[in-house]
N, C-alpha and C positions, 0 to 999 in steps of 0.2 A: 383135979380139973383140967379139961382138954384145952390147949391153946386156941385161940381163935384170931385168924389172919384178918389182915386189913380188907380183903376183899370179901370176907364173909359179913364183918361189919357194915359194909358198904352195900351188901345185898347184891354184888355184881356177879354174875354166872361164871363158874370156874371156865367155860368154853371160852367166854369173852377175855378173861384175863390171860387165858394160855396163846390166844389166837393174836390178840392185838400187842400184849408185851407191855412191860412196865416203861413209862407211865401212862400208855394211850389207853388204857383200862380205866382210868379213874373218870368219874362221872364230870369232872371239871375241866378236863383236858382239852387242850387247843381245837376249837372249832374251825373246820374247813373254810376258808375264805375270809377271815377277821383279819390276818396279818399280811396275805401276799399283795402285791401291787393291783392297783385298779387299771391293768392293761388288758389286752386280748390273752396275753400268755398266763396272767393271773387269772382270768376266768376261767381257761380251760383246765388250769391246774385246780382249781376249785371243785369244777364239774367232774373232772377225772377222780378226784377224792371223794366225791358223794358217791359216784358210781361204785368204787371199791370198797368203802365202809358206810354208806348211807343207811344200812340197816340197822347199826348199831344205834338203840335209844338211849344210851346212857340214864337207864333205869326209869325213863318217862319222865324226867324233871326236865325244865326249862335250863339252859346252859349259859344261856347269853342275858346278861342285864346289866343295870348300872351303867358305867362309863364304858362298857365294851359295846353295850345296846346302842347308846348316844354316838359313840364313835363311828359305829358302822352307819347310821343314817346320816351323819355329817360327812363321812366318806363318799356317800352315794350322792350327796348334792354337790360336791367339790370335784369328784373325778371325771377326767376328760373321756370322751369317747374315743377310744383307739383301735384302729384296724391295721394289723401288721399284714406284711405280703404273704399270700398263699402259701400253704405249706405243701410240700411234694406229696402225692398219692393220687387217688383215681378221680375222676372228674365227677363231680355231685351236680347232676341235672336239675333243672327245674321242676321235670316231672317227679323225681324222688323227693323234693322237698315238698312238693304239692301233696305227695301221695301221705308223707308224714304228718302234714298239717291236716289232713283229713282223718287220720287215726286220731289225733288228739282231739279233734272236735268230736268225734264219736266216744271217745273215752270221756269226755266232759259229760256228755249228754248221759252216758252210762252211770257216772257217778252220781247225778241227780235221782236216778233211779234206784239205784242198788247201794249206794254207800261207797265211802272209800276203802274199807277193808278187804272187800271182795276183790278190788281191781288195783291194789298198790303194786303187785308185782308186774301187771302190765305197763303201769306208768314207770316203773324202775327201767324195765327193759327199754322202752321208747327213750327213756333219757341216756342210757348207755350207749344206743345206737347214735342219737345226735352227737354226744360227746365223741365217739370214734370218729365221725365223719369230720368234725371240727378238728381233731388231734392229726388226722392223718390225709384227709380229702384234699381235693384240688377244685375250687369253686371260683367264681367271679366274685367283684365286690358286691353285687346285688345277691348272690346267692349266699355270701357270707352273712350278709346282713339277716337275711331270712332264717339261717340255721342258727344264728345267736338270738333273734327273736323267739324261734322256736324253743331254743334250751331254757329262755326264760319262762315260756308258757307252761314247758314240761316239768320244770325244776317246781315252779309254783305249784302245778296241779299235783305233783307228787308230795309235796308238803302239806298241802291240804289233805289229800286222803290220809297221810300219816297221822296227822292231826285227829282226822275225823275216826281212825282206828286207835286213838288213845295215846299215839307214839309222839308226844309232844316235842321232845328234844331233837328226835330226828326230823320231825317238821321244821324246825326252826332253821336247821342246817340246810334243807333244801329249799327255803325261802332266802337264807343268804346267796345260795347258787343262782336262783332267780332274778335277785336285785344285781347281782355283779352280771349276768348275762344281758339284762334288760340295759344297763348302763354302757355295756360293749357295743350293744345295738343301737344305741343311742334313742331307746324309747323310755324316756323320762314319764311317759303318762303311765305306762305300766310299771315303772319303778315306783311311781308314788303308789300305786294299787297295792303292790308288795307290801311296802311298809304298812300300808293300813291294816292289811290283812296281818302281819306280824303281831299288831298291836292286840289282836283279839287273844292270842296265846297268853302275850305279857299280862293283860288285866286278869284273865281267868287264874293265872297264878297268883293274882293279888297285887300285883305290882301296876296299879292304876294310873299313878303318875306319869309311870314310863309311857303308859301308852298314849298320853295327852301329848306327851315330847313328840312321840313318833308322829303321830297324825299331824301335829303342828308343823314338823319337818316336810312332811310331805306334800302338806297344802303349801308352804311357803316356798318349795322348791319345784313344784310342778311347773309345766309349761303354761304361760299364760293363755295359749291357744286350745284349752280343755273344753271339751263339749258340755253342755250342760248335764248330760247324762252323767259323764265321769264326775264333774264337780258334785252333782248330787249323792253320789256315791261316798266321795270324800267327806262331805259334810256330815252325812249320817254317820259314818264311823267317828267323826268328831262329837257329834251328840252322844252317841255310847259311851265314848271315852270319857267324857266330861260327867255323863250320869253314874258310871261305874266308881269314879274319883269323888262323888259325892258333891258336885257344882250342878245342882239342877237347873238354876236359873239360866245359866250360860248353856246347858245341855239343850233346854228349850229352844234357845235363839237359835243354834247350829240345827236343829231338827226342823225349824220352820223354813231356815235357808235351803235345807235339803228338798223339802217338800216344795217350795217355790221353783228351784232349778229344776225339779224333775217336771213341773208343769210346764216348764219351757222346751223340754226336750222334744225332739222329734223321732219318731220310731226308726229312722234310717241312719240316724248319727250315731250311735253307740257302738264301741268295736265289738268284736266277735267274743273276746275275751270276757267281757260285760254284757253278754246276751242273757244271761241268767237274771240280771238286776231288774227289778221293778216293784209294782206296787205291793207285792207280798212282802219284800224286804223292807220297803218303808214302813208298811203298818207293824211288822213284826218289831221293829226297833223303837217307833213310836209307842207300843203297848210297853214294851219294857222299860223303857225311860218313865213312862207314865206310873207303871206300876211301882218303881223304886222312888218315887216321889210321893207315893201316897194315893193316888188317885186311880183306885181299885176299880171302880165300875167302868169308866172310860178306857183303861188298859185292856178289862177283859173284853171290850168290844172290838178293838184293833186286834188284838192277838186272835180272836176266832176269825176275823176276816181274814187275818194272814194265814192261818191254818188251812182254811178253805182253798185257797189259791195256790198253795205249796207245791213242790214236786216231793214225790213220796219220802225220801230220805228227810227233808226239812219238815214235813209233817210230823214224822218221828220225832225229830229234835224238839220242835216246838209244842208238841203236846205236853210236855212236862212243863213249859213256861204257864200255859193256858191253864192247866191243872193247878199251879201255884196261885194263879190270879183269882180261880174260882173259889179255891179254899179260903184265900185271903177275904174272900166277899160272904164267906159263910156257907157256901154252896158244896157241901161234901160230895152229894151225889154227882152235880155236875164235874166235880173236879176228878171223879174216880172215872166217869166217862170220858174225859179228855186222856186221863194217863193211860187207861184201859186201850184206847184207841193207838195210842204210841206202842204200847207192848204188842198188841196186834201185828202192826207193822214189822216189828223185830222179830217175832215169831214167824214171819213170812219170808218176804224176799229182801228186806233192808237188812243191811249190816252196818251199823253204827255205834262206836263207844261212847261217842258224845250224846247220843240218844239216850243211851243206856244209863250212863251218869246222871243226866239230866232227871230222867226217872227216878232214879235212887235217891236224888236229892229231894224230891219231892216226896217219897215214900217215907222218908227219914221225919218230915213234917206231920206224917199222918200217927205219930206215936201216941198223942192223948187219945186218938180214938181206935186204937189196935184191936179193941174187944169187939168192934162193930162187924159183923160177918163179912160184908162186902169188902172192906179195908183189908181182913185177913187174905179174902181171896185173892186181891190184887197183888198183895204183897208176897204171896205163894206162887202166883204166875211169874211175877218179876224174878224171884230168887232162883227159877229154874232156867231163866234164860242163859246162854252161856256168855262167858265174860267178853268174849270179842265179837258180841252181837253186830 
C-alpha cells in the first residue's frame, strides 16, 4: 500500500504545500489580521499579508469561527482609531487618490453586471496598489484617511468577489483586512457593514447563531448617527440572520424595522458604498424569510418582484431561490422557467459560482421529477456549465 501524506488527506495542492511551507499550508493556519495589534502598523501588516497570500483559499472552507470570530467582532468594537506619523516615500496627491476612488467605483458597477469571478484579479491589483502607497507613500492626514478608507472598500470588494467566485476562506481574509482598514480610517459605519457581510458566509456554512452574534455586535456598536439607509441594511441582515437561525418571529420584527427605515430614507443620504442597496434587496430578503417560515405564496411574489429589478449577477443568483419557491408551491413549469433563466445568464456574460451553486441546490430538489423531459433538459444544461461559472 502506498503511504498517504497529510497534505493528500487534506486535499491541499502540492504547489501550495511547497510554496507556503509547514505549517502555513494547513487549512486552519493563522488568518492574517486576527492577532496583530489594532493600530495603523497592524492594518498595513494585515493588508501586506493579504497582497502576498490572499489568493490561497484554504480549500474553500471558512477558517474563522467560534471564539476567533467573536473576538474579531469585539476587537473591532473596542479598537482605537490610530494614525501614526507619515512614512517616508513619494507624495500621494489628492488627484491620485481620486483616480483610485473612481477605479473602485467602476469596478463595483462591473461586478453587478459580470459577477466577481471575472474581476477578482483587478480588485487584487488595486488593493496591492493602495497597500503599497500606505506602506511607502508620503501623504497628509486627510490623504491618509482617504487611503485607509479606500483600502477598506477595496479589501471588502475583493472579499466579496472571492466569495462570489466560491473562494470562501479567501473572502473571509479580505473582509478582515476591510474591517481593520475601516477602523484605522475611523469609519465605523463601514465597519458595521463589513461585519454584516461577514455573517453571510458564516450562516451559509451552517453557523447561523454566529451570524446573529455578528450582526448584533455590528448594530450595537455602530455610530448612533447612521442614516436610515444604513440602518435599514443592518436590520435587513438581522432579519436574514434570525430567519436562518430559525427564529421567524424575531426575524419578522427585524424585517418590519428594515422596511420602515427604508421608507424614511432620502435618495441622497446613502453612502456610495451602499449605492446598490434598495427595494430589490428588501424584497429578496423578505421573500427568503417568508419562504423559510412556510408562507410560500407571499414569498414567491416578493422573489419575483426582486428578480425583475435586480442587476444581472443578482438575477442569476436569485433565480435559484425563485425556482425553489415556485417548486414548493407545486409549479414545476414556473420553477424550471426561473431556473433556466438563471442558467441562460451563466451561459452568457455572468460569472458567479454562488449562482451556479444555488441552481445546483434547486436541481437536487428535482430528483423526484427526473423522468420529466423538461427536467432532464434543464439538468443537462446545468451540468455542462463550467465549474467557475
